C-alpha positions in Angstrom: 11.6 -10.3 8.9 10.2 -13.7 8.1 6.6 -12.4 8.7 7.0 -9.8 5.9 8.3 -12.5 3.5 5.4 -14.8 4.3 2.9 -11.9 3.9 4.4 -11.0 0.5 4.0 -14.7 -0.6 0.4 -14.7 0.6 -0.3 -11.5 -1.3 1.3 -13.0 -4.5 -0.8 -16.1 -4.2 -3.9 -14.0 -3.6 -3.4 -12.2 -6.9 -2.7 -15.5 -8.7 -5.3 -17.8 -7.3 -8.3 -15.6 -6.4 -10.4 -14.8 -9.4 -13.0 -12.4 -7.8 -11.8 -8.8 -7.9 -13.7 -7.8 -4.8 -12.1 -10.4 -2.6 -8.7 -10.0 -4.1 -8.8 -6.2 -3.6 -9.8 -6.6 0.0 -7.1 -9.2 0.7 -4.5 -7.1 -1.1 -5.4 -4.0 0.8 -5.3 -5.9 4.1 -2.0 -7.4 3.3 -0.5 -4.1 2.2 -1.7 -2.4 5.4 -0.1 -5.2 7.5 3.1 -5.0 5.4 3.3 -1.2 6.0 2.8 -1.8 9.7 5.5 -4.4 9.8 8.1 -2.2 8.0 7.2 0.9 10.0 7.2 -0.8 13.4 10.2 -3.0 13.0 12.9 -1.3 10.9 15.1 -4.2 9.9 18.2 -2.5 8.5 20.9 -0.6 10.3 21.2 2.1 7.6 18.5 4.7 7.6 18.5 5.2 3.8 17.7 1.5 3.3 14.7 1.8 5.6 13.5 4.9 3.7 13.6 3.0 0.4 11.8 0.0 2.0 9.1 2.1 3.5 8.6 4.0 0.2 8.3 0.8 -1.7 5.9 -0.7 0.8 3.7 2.5 0.7 3.6 2.3 -3.1 2.2 -1.3 -2.8 -0.4 0.1 -0.4 -1.2 2.9 -2.9 -1.7 0.3 -5.6 -3.9 -1.8 -3.4 -6.0 1.2 -2.3 -6.5 2.3 -6.0 -7.6 -1.3 -6.9 -10.1 -1.3 -4.0 -11.5 2.1 -4.9 -11.8 1.2 -8.6 -13.4 -2.2 -7.9 -16.0 -0.8 -5.4 -16.4 2.5 -7.4 -16.7 4.6 -4.3 -18.0 7.9 -5.2 -16.9 8.1 -8.8 -18.4 7.5 -12.2 -16.1 5.0 -13.9 -17.2 6.3 -17.3 -15.9 9.8 -16.5 -12.2 9.9 -17.0 -11.8 13.3 -15.4 -13.4 12.0 -12.1 -11.1 8.9 -12.1 -8.0 11.0 -12.7 -9.0 13.4 -10.0 -9.5 10.6 -7.5 -6.1 9.2 -8.5 -4.4 12.5 -7.7 -6.2 12.9 -4.4 -5.2 9.4 -3.3 -1.6 10.0 -4.5 -1.3 13.2 -2.6 -2.4 11.6 0.7 -0.3 8.6 0.0 2.9 10.7 -0.5 2.2 12.9 2.5 1.5 10.0 4.8 4.4 7.9 3.6 6.9 10.6 3.9 5.8 11.9 7.3 5.4 8.6 8.9 8.7 7.3 7.6 10.6 10.3 8.7 8.9 10.4 12.1 9.3 6.8 12.9 12.9 6.6 11.6 13.8 9.6 13.8 12.4 7.7 16.9 14.8 4.8 16.4 
């Protein structure tokens, strides 16, 4: 799982060394998507419960990167309206939890 470790180091360096939020959010989202793909495609542990925890943690990183990207680019919301921002967070959280749970269970049952 050296690819995942290198990808995590690149994502950390991105958040430290890149100052522009637009570029950082795009790179973080890309890295999180690749990390999710790696952990869903190649399940590294022999015990299923460890893989469930790893996939859930990886999808929480993806959720944070998606929220950062949505807030930086202000897609479809008024940032001065706290109710709109909160509603968008709940919508993204709902899809995140549904996708993470279903893909994790489906892919882990295939192995």
